TISE-259398 format. One record per residue: residue number from 1; x, y, z of N, C-alpha, C in turn. Coordinates in steps of 0.02 Angstrom, whole numbers. Each point is the difference from the previous one (the first is absolute). Example, Ala and Ser with C-alpha at 12.3 -4.5 7.8 and 13.67 -1.06 7.14 Angstrom:
REM residues 2
NODE   pos       nu       nv       nw      cau      cav      caw       cu       cv       cw
NODE     1      660     -284      390      -45       59        0       45       60        0
NODE     2      -18       53      -36       42       59        3      -39       55       37
REM end
This chain:
REM residues 191
NODE   pos       nu       nv       nw      cau      cav      caw       cu       cv       cw
NODE     1       47      -59        2      -46       63       -3       46       52        6
NODE     2      -11       58      -46       35       56       -7      -46       61       26
NODE     3       25       33       44      -36       58       25       39       64       -8
NODE     4      -27       53      -19       35       62      -13      -29       44       49
NODE     5       49       36       27      -11       51       52       28       62      -13
NODE     6      -33       61        6       31       67      -12       47       12       55
NODE     7       62        5      -18       59       17       43       64       30      -28
NODE     8       32       35       35       69       28      -24       59      -45        8
NODE     9      -19      -50       37       49      -44       18       13      -47      -59
NODE    10       63        0      -37       10      -37      -58       11      -77        9
NODE    11      -28      -34       44       13      -72       13      -66      -42        3
NODE    12       10      -65      -16      -51      -37       -4        4      -51       62
NODE    13      -58      -30       25        6      -49       50      -29      -72      -30
NODE    14       44      -46        4      -19      -70      -22      -16      -41       61
NODE    15      -48      -35        7      -16      -50       49      -18      -69      -40
NODE    16       32      -56       28      -12      -68      -27      -25      -32       64
NODE    17      -62      -26        0      -27      -25       61      -25      -64       -9
NODE    18       13      -53       52      -12      -69      -10      -49      -19       66
NODE    19      -55      -33      -13      -47      -17       59       47      -55       48
NODE    20       -9       17       78       21      -43       40      -59      -20       47
NODE    21       18       12       61      -52      -24       47       -4       44       59
NODE    22      -48       -7       52      -10       46       55       61       -5       45
NODE    23       -9       37       60       62       14       41        1      -58       57
NODE    24      -59      -37       18       -3      -42       56       34      -64       14
NODE    25       32      -25      -61       47      -47        3       69       30       10
NODE    26       27       14       62       55       46        1       67      -33      -20
NODE    27       -4      -66       -3       66      -45      -27       -3       22      -74
NODE    28      -58        2      -35        5       10      -76       19       81       -8
NODE    29      -31       37       40        8       79       -9       66       18       11
NODE    30       32      -34       38       76       17       15       41      -25      -64
NODE    31      -12      -54      -26       32      -29      -59      -12       48      -65
NODE    32      -62       29       -3      -16       35      -56       41       68       16
NODE    33        6       23       48       44       63       19       73       -9      -23
NODE    34       28      -58       16       65      -19      -17        7       -7      -81
NODE    35      -49      -34      -23       -8        2      -80        6       68      -28
NODE    36      -37       52       34        3       68      -18       64       29        4
NODE    37       42      -14       49       72       26        7       42      -20      -56
NODE    38      -11      -69      -12       44      -34      -57      -23       29      -68
NODE    39      -62       12      -12      -13       29      -56       11       76      -14
NODE    40       13       32       59       21       66       -5       64       10      -18
NODE    41       43      -48       28       68        2      -18       10      -16      -72
NODE    42      -38      -48      -35       14      -18      -63      -28       64      -39
NODE    43      -45       38       23      -26       59      -36       60       49        0
NODE    44       30       11       54       57       46       10       58      -20      -51
NODE    45       12      -64        4       63      -19      -52      -19       12      -71
NODE    46      -60      -17      -21      -20        7      -75      -29       71      -15
NODE    47      -55       23       32      -15       61      -18       32       58       14
NODE    48       31        0       54       45       55       23       66       -2      -33
NODE    49       38      -55       21       72      -10      -25        7      -16      -75
NODE    50      -39      -44      -30       14      -14      -67      -35       42      -54
NODE    51      -63       12       24      -38       43      -44        6       69        6
NODE    52       10       22       63        5       75       13      -75       30       -8
NODE    53      -48      -37       14      -67       19      -18      -36       25       66
NODE    54       26       -9       56      -35       27       68       59        2       48
NODE    55      -11       38       55       44        8       49      -21      -52       55
NODE    56      -62        0       19      -22      -41       57      -58      -44       -4
NODE    57        5      -60      -54      -50      -44        2       -7      -34       51
NODE    58      -56      -22       20       -6      -51       57      -65      -46       -5
NODE    59       -6      -56       35      -51      -45       -4      -23      -18       74
NODE    60      -63       -8       17      -22      -21       61      -56      -41       -9
NODE    61      -22      -33       52      -68      -39        5      -47       45       50
NODE    62      -57        9      -16      -48       29       43      -61      -46       14
NODE    63        4      -38       45      -56      -45       28      -55       34       33
NODE    64      -63      -13      -15      -49       40       30      -15      -40       73
NODE    65      -14       56       47      -30      -28       71      -72        3       -1
NODE    66      -36       26      -54      -69        8        2      -39      -46      -48
NODE    67       36      -10      -60      -41      -44      -55       34      -70       -4
NODE    68      -40      -48       23       41      -72        4       19      -17      -69
NODE    69       57      -32       -6       27      -23      -58       31       47      -49
NODE    70        2       67       22       19       52      -47       65       34       16
NODE    71       47        4      -47       59       30        9       27       10      -67
NODE    72       50       45       -1       38       15      -67       80       13       12
NODE    73       24      -27      -45       80        0       -3        8       50      -58
NODE    74       33       55       17        5       51      -49       77       21      -14
NODE    75       15        4      -65       62       32      -17      -11       69      -22
NODE    76       40       52       20      -20       69       -9       66       36      -24
NODE    77      -12       35      -59       62       31      -29      -20       73      -31
NODE    78       35       50       27      -13       71      -35       63        9      -51
NODE    79      -30        9      -58       45        5      -48      -22       54      -52
NODE    80       29        6      -60      -14       51      -56      -52      -30      -39
NODE    81      -54       35      -25      -57      -27      -32       29      -38      -60
NODE    82       47       11      -39       19      -46      -51       25      -59       15
NODE    83       18      -13       65       36      -59       27      -52      -54       30
NODE    84      -68       15        3      -44      -32       34       -9      -71      -23
NODE    85       -7      -14      -59        0      -71      -31       59      -37        7
NODE    86       51       31       -4       65      -37       10       10      -18       75
NODE    87      -26       42       47        1      -21       69      -51      -60       11
NODE    88      -60       12      -27      -42      -54       11       21      -69      -24
NODE    89       32       -4      -52       35      -64      -31       52      -26       53
NODE    90       35       53       28       57      -29       50      -34      -14       59
NODE    91      -53       23       23      -25      -21       72      -34      -72      -14
NODE    92      -35      -12      -60      -20      -62      -17       47      -53      -10
NODE    93       68       22      -29       53      -46       -7       25      -23       69
NODE    94       -4       42       53       32      -10       64      -48      -52       27
NODE    95      -74       16        2      -45      -42       23        8      -70      -23
NODE    96        6       -4      -65       13      -65      -38       56      -39       24
NODE    97       49       40        1       66      -37       20       -5      -28       67
NODE    98      -36       41       50       -2      -27       68      -46      -54        7
NODE    99      -59        7      -39      -48      -54       -6       30      -66      -17
NODE   100       42        5      -60       22      -68      -27       62      -22       27
NODE   101       47       50       28       74      -23       26        4        3       70
NODE   102      -50       34       29       10       11       75       51       52       20
NODE   103       22      -10       65       53       41       27       49      -38       28
NODE   104       55       31        8       65      -32       26        3       19       75
NODE   105       52      -41       35        0        8       72       30       67       16
NODE   106       40       18      -48       33       66        9      -49       60       -1
NODE   107      -46       -4      -52      -59       53        3      -39       -1       49
NODE   108      -16      -59       31      -34       -4       71       37       31       48
NODE   109       59      -19       14       50       27       56       -4       79       -2
NODE   110        9       29      -65        4       66       -9      -71       37       17
NODE   111      -41      -41      -15      -80       28       14       -9        5       76
NODE   112        8      -61       35      -18      -13       61       47       27       65
NODE   113       59        9      -21       46       32       46      -17       68       25
NODE   114      -13       49      -39      -23       66       21      -69       -1       37
NODE   115      -36      -44      -17      -66      -16       31        6      -18       78
NODE   116       49      -51       12       12      -19       64       33       57       39
NODE   117       42       42      -30       26       49       37      -51       56       18
NODE   118      -43       10      -54      -56       52       13      -52      -22       59
NODE   119       -4      -73        3      -45      -18       48       29       12       73
NODE   120       64      -18        7       32       12       65       -5       74       25
NODE   121        3       40      -50        9       69       27      -86       25        3
NODE   122      -41      -14      -47      -69       12        0      -35      -20       63
NODE   123       16      -65       24      -35      -24       61       20       37       64
NODE   124       49       37       -2       25       46       49      -46       66       10
NODE   125      -47       12      -48      -34       69        1      -67      -17       27
NODE   126      -24       55       33      -70        1       16      -52       -3      -50
NODE   127       21       35      -66      -40       -7      -53      -22      -76      -21
NODE   128       46      -38       -1       -5      -72      -18      -52      -29       49
NODE   129       12        3       60      -32      -32       53      -86       30       -7
NODE   130       -3       70       -3      -63       28       -1      -31      -13      -60
NODE   131       28       12      -58      -38       11      -63       -3      -70      -40
NODE   132       50      -46       11        2      -61      -41      -10      -59       47
NODE   133       -9        7       62      -11      -58       38      -65       -2       46
NODE   134        5       62       40      -64        9       46      -63       34      -34
NODE   135       13       36      -53      -67       29      -39      -34      -55      -28
NODE   136      -60       -3       16      -34      -50      -37        5      -70       33
NODE   137       39      -10       48       11      -64       28      -60      -26       32
NODE   138      -39       40       24      -65      -33       36      -46      -28      -55
NODE   139        2       31      -54      -35      -30      -55       30      -57      -30
NODE   140       64        4      -12       47      -56      -32       57       -8       49
NODE   141      -11      -46       54       45      -20       49       68      -33      -34
NODE   142      -12      -28      -58       56      -33      -37       54       43      -11
NODE   143       -6       65       -3       46       48       -7       55       -6       51
NODE   144      -23      -24       72       55       -2       50       50      -55      -12
NODE   145      -30      -59      -30       44      -55      -20       48       21      -57
NODE   146      -32       41      -45       45       21      -53       65       27       20
NODE   147       -6       38       45       66       40       33       38      -51       29
NODE   148      -18      -53       26       38      -47       34       37      -46      -53
NODE   149      -27      -12      -60       25      -39      -52       27       28      -50
NODE   150        9       74       -4       23       25      -56       76      -14      -15
NODE   151       42       11       51       72       -3      -26       14      -83      -18
NODE   152      -29      -45       35       17      -67      -24      -32      -18      -62
NODE   153      -60       26      -19      -33      -16      -60       46       25      -57
NODE   154       27       66        5       38       21      -49       65      -31      -13
NODE   155       31      -19       59       57      -47       -5       -5      -55      -36
NODE   156      -60      -40       11       -8      -70      -32      -27        2      -72
NODE   157        0       62      -34      -24       11      -70       50      -36      -36
NODE   158      -12      -40      -56       40      -35      -40       -8       21      -75
NODE   159       50        1      -42       -4       13      -65      -49      -27      -44
NODE   160      -11      -69       13      -47      -42      -35      -70       25       19
NODE   161      -17       26       59      -62       28       13      -10       65      -31
NODE   162       40       45      -11      -12       61      -35      -11      -14      -75
NODE   163       44      -51      -25       -7      -23      -72      -70      -21      -13
NODE   164      -32      -39       48      -61      -25      -12      -59       56        6
NODE   165       21       52       42      -45       56        5        3       41      -67
NODE   166       65        3      -26        8       31      -71      -46      -29      -56
NODE   167        8      -68        7      -31      -39      -56      -78       -1        8
NODE   168      -23        4       63      -80        0        8      -25       72      -10
NODE   169       35       56       16      -31       69       -6       29       40      -54
NODE   170       52      -10      -24       29       42      -54      -18      -28      -75
NODE   171      -64       -2      -10      -18      -24      -61      -23       60      -38
NODE   172       42        6      -56      -14       60      -50      -72      -11      -29
NODE   173      -31      -49      -16      -58       -9      -24      -52       32       44
NODE   174       12        5       59      -51       34       54       23       73       17
NODE   175       48       26      -28       29       66       12      -46       60      -21
NODE   176      -13       46       43      -32       67      -28       55       43       -9
NODE   177        0       42      -47       44       55      -17      -34       62       -1
NODE   178       29       49       41      -38       65        4       60       47      -20
NODE   179       -3       48      -50       50       48      -23      -37       66       15
NODE   180       25       46       39      -27       64        7       59       48      -32
NODE   181      -29       38      -51       44       43      -45      -24       76       10
NODE   182       44       44       -8      -24       69       -5      -37       14      -67
NODE   183      -52       38       -1      -32       14      -57      -63       33       18
NODE   184      -40       22      -61      -57       32       11      -63      -48       22
NODE   185      -33       25       51      -62      -46       25      -56        3      -50
NODE   186      -25      -56      -20      -53       -9      -52      -63       15       30
NODE   187      -49       24      -36      -62       12       23      -34      -73       11
NODE   188      -49       -1       51      -35      -65        6      -39      -16      -61
NODE   189        0      -64      -31      -18      -15      -62       29       13      -62
NODE   190       53       38        0       35       18      -62       53      -58       -9
NODE   191       15       -9      -63       45      -56      -15       47       24      -51
REM end
């Protein structure tokens, strides 16, 4: 889907999204987050370093806490309008490669290491305990258990697990592509 917006900013926004699942299987949600970190690194190496098409492409999973079974894995790239199709092809190529060939132990190590360091630091803050553990825990007491299993769960993630997640969720046949470009806003009903 191409969307035109009136703007002075001469950049386009490319989003390639894949359906995933809701938040409540925390084991799955954590692994989808790691897959997002690995995908982000591949975007950085190809879109930024090789193509020079964007400075800070990224990917992430957003699993719904509200809608059962609903989530999206998204790759997002801000680029020049003339590079959008080339970027879409590269994003889909990365998804295809991860889906077919999986990930390496090195890719997993590079993705999980900073997460573990971040968890150690984050768990020391009141923000974590108030906003991520206690907030909503009366309605969802499982959140208290999540705080106890977080470090161990991340350290137990295996490359073949993430490879299976890539195979299951990064299906280009199910991808939605949204491209937002600068341009004149069309009147409703005009083509």
